[in-house]
C-alpha positions in Angstrom: 4.9 -14.7 -3.2 2.7 -17.8 -2.7 0.0 -18.2 -5.3 -3.4 -19.8 -4.8 -3.7 -22.0 -7.9 -7.5 -22.2 -7.5 -7.9 -18.5 -7.6 -5.4 -18.1 -10.4 -7.3 -20.6 -12.5 -10.6 -18.8 -11.9 -9.0 -15.5 -13.0 -7.5 -17.2 -16.1 -10.9 -18.7 -17.0 -12.5 -15.3 -16.8 -9.6 -13.6 -18.7 -9.4 -11.2 -15.7 -7.4 -8.2 -16.9 -7.1 -6.9 -13.4 -4.8 -9.8 -12.5 -2.3 -8.9 -15.2 1.1 -8.5 -13.6 -0.1 -10.3 -10.4 0.6 -13.7 -11.8 1.5 -15.5 -15.1 0.6 -18.9 -16.4 2.7 -21.3 -18.4 1.4 -24.0 -20.8 3.3 -27.2 -20.8 2.2 -28.2 -24.3 3.4 -25.0 -25.9 6.3 -24.0 -23.6 4.9 -20.4 -23.5 3.8 -18.3 -20.6 1.2 -15.5 -20.7 -0.7 -12.9 -18.8 -4.2 -14.0 -17.4 -5.9 -11.8 -20.0 -4.1 -13.3 -23.0 -6.6 -13.9 -25.8 -4.9 -17.1 -26.9 -6.8 -20.4 -26.8 -7.8 -21.6 -23.4 -5.5 -24.3 -22.2 -6.4 -27.5 -20.3 -6.1 -27.2 -16.5 -3.7 -30.1 -16.3 -1.2 -28.4 -18.6 -1.1 -25.1 -16.7 1.5 -23.9 -14.2 1.3 -20.5 -12.3 4.1 -18.1 -11.5 4.4 -14.9 -9.6 6.9 -13.4 -12.0 8.2 -13.6 -15.5 11.6 -14.6 -14.2 10.1 -17.6 -12.3 8.3 -18.8 -15.5 11.5 -18.4 -17.5 13.6 -20.3 -15.0 11.1 -23.1 -15.5 11.9 -23.1 -19.2 8.9 -21.1 -20.6 9.3 -18.4 -23.1 7.2 -15.2 -23.3 4.1 -15.2 -25.4 4.5 -13.0 -28.5 0.8 -12.2 -28.5 0.2 -10.7 -25.0 3.9 -9.8 -24.3 3.9 -10.6 -20.6 7.3 -8.9 -20.1 5.9 -5.5 -21.1 5.1 -3.6 -17.9 1.4 -3.5 -17.1 0.5 -0.1 -18.1 -0.4 2.4 -15.4 -3.9 3.7 -15.3 -4.3 6.5 -17.9 -4.8 10.0 -16.6 -8.1 10.2 -18.4 -9.6 7.4 -16.2 -9.1 9.4 -13.1 -10.5 12.5 -14.8 -13.5 10.5 -16.0 -14.1 9.1 -12.4 -14.1 12.7 -11.0 -16.6 13.7 -13.7 -18.9 10.8 -13.0 -18.8 11.5 -9.2 -19.6 15.1 -9.7 -22.5 14.5 -12.0 -23.7 11.1 -11.0 -27.3 12.2 -10.3 -27.7 13.4 -13.9 -27.9 11.4 -17.1 -24.4 10.9 -18.6 -24.6 10.3 -22.3 -22.0 8.0 -23.8 -20.8 10.7 -26.2 -20.0 13.0 -23.3 -17.8 10.4 -21.6 -16.1 9.6 -25.0 -15.2 13.3 -25.3 -13.6 13.4 -21.9 -11.6 10.2 -22.5 -10.8 11.0 -26.1 -11.6 7.4 -27.1 -14.3 5.6 -29.0 -17.2 4.2 -26.9 -16.0 0.6 -27.2 -12.4 1.4 -26.3 -13.3 3.8 -23.5 -15.7 1.3 -21.8 -13.3 -1.6 -22.2 -10.3 0.4 -20.9 -12.2 1.9 -18.0 -13.3 -1.5 -16.8 -9.8 -2.9 -17.1 -8.5 0.0 -14.9 -11.3 0.2 -12.3 -12.9 -3.3 -12.4 -16.4 -1.8 -13.3 -18.0 -0.1 -16.3 -18.7 3.7 -16.3 -22.4 2.9 -15.8 -21.7 0.7 -12.8 -19.4 3.4 -11.4 -22.2 5.9 -11.7 -24.7 3.6 -10.1 -22.2 3.1 -7.1 -21.9 6.8 -6.7 -25.7 7.2 -6.7 -26.0 4.4 -4.1 -23.6 6.3 -1.9 -25.7 9.4 -2.1 -28.8 7.4 -1.5 -27.3 6.0 1.7 -26.5 9.5 2.9 -30.0 10.7 2.1 -31.6 7.7 3.9 -29.7 8.5 7.1 -31.4 11.9 7.2 -35.1 12.7 7.7 -36.1 12.5 4.0 -38.7 10.1 2.8 -37.5 7.1 0.9 -39.1 8.3 -2.3 -37.5 11.7 -2.3 -34.1 10.2 -1.3 -34.3 7.8 -4.3 -35.1 10.6 -6.8 -32.6 13.0 -5.3 -29.9 10.4 -5.7 -30.6 10.4 -9.5 -32.6 7.2 -9.8 -35.4 7.4 -12.4 -37.7 4.9 -10.7 -38.4 3.3 -7.4 -38.4 -0.2 -8.9 -34.8 0.3 -10.2 -33.5 0.9 -6.7 -35.4 -2.0 -5.1 -34.0 -4.3 -7.8 -30.5 -3.3 -6.7 -31.1 -3.2 -3.0 -30.2 -6.8 -2.5 -26.6 -6.4 -3.7 -26.0 -2.7 -2.9 -27.8 -2.0 0.4 -28.2 -5.6 1.8 -31.8 -4.7 2.5 -34.6 -2.5 1.1 -34.1 1.3 1.2 -36.8 1.6 3.9 -35.0 -1.0 6.1 -31.7 0.7 5.6 -33.1 4.1 6.6 -34.7 2.6 9.7 -31.6 0.6 10.9 -33.0 -2.7 9.6 -36.5 -2.1 10.8 -38.6 -5.1 9.8 -35.5 -7.1 8.8 -35.3 -10.5 10.2 -31.7 -11.6 11.2 -31.1 -15.1 12.5 -27.9 -15.8 14.5 -26.1 -18.6 16.2 -22.7 -19.0 17.9 -20.1 -21.7 17.4 -16.8 -22.5 19.1 -13.8 -22.5 16.8 -10.1 -23.0 17.2 -9.8 -19.2 17.2 -12.5 -18.7 19.9 -16.2 -18.0 19.9 -17.7 -16.9 16.6 -21.2 -15.5 15.9 -22.8 -16.0 12.4 -25.9 -14.0 11.5 -27.8 -14.1 8.3 -30.8 -12.6 6.5 -32.8 -14.7 4.0 -30.3 -13.4 1.4 -27.0 -14.5 3.1 -24.5 -13.9 5.8 -24.5 -10.3 7.1 -22.3 -10.8 10.1 -19.5 -13.2 11.0 -17.3 -12.1 13.9 -15.1 -13.4 16.6 -15.5 -12.4 20.3 -14.8 -13.4 23.8 -18.4 -13.8 24.9 -21.8 -14.3 23.4 -23.1 -11.2 25.1 -20.4 -9.0 23.5 -21.1 -10.5 20.1 -24.8 -10.0 20.3 -24.2 -6.4 21.4 -22.0 -5.9 18.3 -24.8 -7.4 16.1 -27.4 -5.2 17.7 -25.2 -2.2 17.0 -25.0 -3.0 13.3 -28.8 -3.8 13.1 -30.4 -1.6 15.8 -33.9 -2.0 14.6 -33.9 -5.5 13.1 -35.6 -8.5 14.6 -32.7 -10.6 16.0 -33.7 -14.3 16.5 -31.4 -17.1 17.8 -31.4 -20.0 15.4 -33.6 -22.7 16.8 -32.1 -26.2 17.4 -31.8 -28.6 15.9 -29.9 -26.4 13.4 -30.8 -26.8 9.8 -28.4 -28.6 7.4 -27.5 -25.4 5.7 -26.1 -24.0 9.0 -24.1 -27.2 9.5 -22.7 -26.8 6.0 -21.6 -23.3 6.8 -20.0 -24.3 10.1 -18.2 -27.2 8.3 -16.9 -24.8 5.6 -15.6 -22.3 8.2 -13.9 -25.1 10.2 -12.3 -26.6 7.1 -11.0 -23.1 6.2 -9.6 -22.5 9.7 -7.9 -25.8 9.7 -6.3 -25.3 6.3 -8.2 -28.2 4.7 -9.9 -25.7 2.4 -8.2 -22.6 1.1 -11.3 -21.1 -0.4 -14.3 -20.0 1.7 -17.3 -19.0 -0.5 -20.6 -18.5 1.4 -23.5 -16.3 0.4 -23.2 -12.7 1.6 -25.7 -10.0 2.4 -23.6 -6.9 3.3 -23.9 -3.1 3.1 -21.0 -1.1 1.8 -20.0 2.2 0.3 -18.7 2.2 -3.3 -15.1 2.5 -2.0 -15.6 -0.3 0.6 -17.0 -2.5 -2.2 -13.9 -1.8 -4.3 -11.6 -2.6 -1.4 -13.5 -5.7 -0.2 -13.8 -7.2 -3.7 -10.0 -6.7 -4.1 -9.2 -8.3 -0.8 -11.1 -11.5 -1.9 -8.6 -11.8 -4.7 -5.5 -11.9 -2.4 -4.5 -15.6 -2.6 -4.7 -17.8 0.5 -1.3 -17.6 2.3 -0.3 -14.3 0.7 -0.3 -10.8 2.2 -0.2 -7.3 0.9 0.4 -3.9 2.5 -2.3 -1.2 2.7 -0.2 0.8 0.3 0.0 -2.1 -2.2 -3.8 -2.5 -2.1 -4.2 1.3 -2.6 -1.9 1.2 -5.6 -3.6 -1.9 -7.1 -6.9 0.1 -6.9 -5.1 3.0 -8.5 -5.6 5.1 -5.4 -2.0 5.4 -4.3 -2.8 8.1 -1.7 -5.7 6.1 -0.2 -3.7 3.7 2.1 -5.5 5.1 5.2 -8.8 4.8 3.5 -8.0 1.2 2.7 -7.1 0.6 6.3 -10.5 2.1 7.4 -12.3 -0.2 4.9 -10.5 -3.2 6.3 -11.5 -2.1 9.8 -15.2 -1.8 8.7 -15.4 -5.4 7.6 -18.3 -7.2 9.3 -17.6 -10.7 7.9 -14.3 -12.1 9.1 -12.6 -14.7 6.8 -15.1 -14.2 4.0 -13.5 -10.8 3.3 -9.9 -11.7 4.3 -8.8 -8.3 5.7 -6.3 -10.2 7.9 -4.1 -10.6 4.7 -3.4 -6.8 4.7 -0.4 -5.6 6.7 1.4 -2.4 7.4 4.1 -1.2 5.0 6.9 -2.1 7.4 5.7 -5.7 7.5 4.1 -5.4 11.0 0.7 -6.9 11.4 -1.2 -3.6 11.9 -4.7 -3.6 13.3 -7.4 -6.3 13.4 -10.8 -5.7 14.9 -10.9 -9.2 16.3 -7.5 -9.1 17.9 -3.9 -9.1 16.7 -3.4 -12.7 18.1 -6.2 -14.0 15.9 -4.7 -12.2 12.9 -1.3 -13.7 13.6 -2.8 -17.2 14.1 -4.7 -16.9 10.8 -1.6 -15.9 8.8 0.5 -18.6 10.4 -2.0 -21.3 9.5 -2.3 -20.1 5.9 1.5 -20.1 5.5 1.9 -23.5 7.1 -0.5 -25.0 4.5 2.2 -24.4 1.9 5.1 -25.7 3.9 6.4 -29.1 3.0 5.4 -31.8 5.5 8.1 -34.0 7.0 8.4 -37.5 5.7 7.4 -40.3 8.2 
């Protein structure tokens, strides 16, 4: 498996436990290799090498760390984590005292919260908030007032929801209920090596980045996602920020830049967030199957749900759903065309191939 050293270093810097087992790092000055979450002293970047397996690190002459024991299999998610998730989902609109969660897990508060986050990527409180936001979305799609929908979802105050609306709904609750009513979305098209692309953004970030065969079709897709928003073509001359975004996209498509980090303003369910956040950790040039993603999220039976989350992605490239394949190695679906998916993967692979000497 090809590793993206930049992403690996970021994970190592954050001691990201969710990456344990996905890669290992060796330190030249000590001759030891470790898991990303190893609590040992942070090494200098120049002294670090990354490996996709223990065997690869040992072939290079590194020995396993006695502190984090990288050769020990990464433990599977404990049964109590799944049990706790179901309890939170069923009771998310009610207060969930910490002692109640401790009793279900059988652990101390500190150990329970730390282990839960290591297994799911979020704290129990964050998981509860995500469940509440899912209920709020369902309520807002009905005929209820915004105020009653907020309180029925379990939120104790209006201000708490509006504080979270930027990251969770991508707009205020009223705008979400009304299909983006009152929301201003600015858009522009650009020609790329993979065809026409439309970028659209609110004042918070990109909310739409898609390929298409015509401007008319792309605008129709944008209107379908934001039926009541005010859609405005970006006036020329384009501002420097838009040029910066275009340059970043082109550099990514050409292979000159493996990372593509632009501000996002997207709406998602809790499960979509879980999948999309994970997809952004798949290294440039690497691929995984829908089943592998599901297992990594500790949802081994959710491969089809993972595929649906990939198909719901509104921001091509920024959430790299093209790096997920079928279990038999076939490309699977891609909402912007199999040919584009094939081309993207080929370009990413070629970035790691040795260039001929001239």
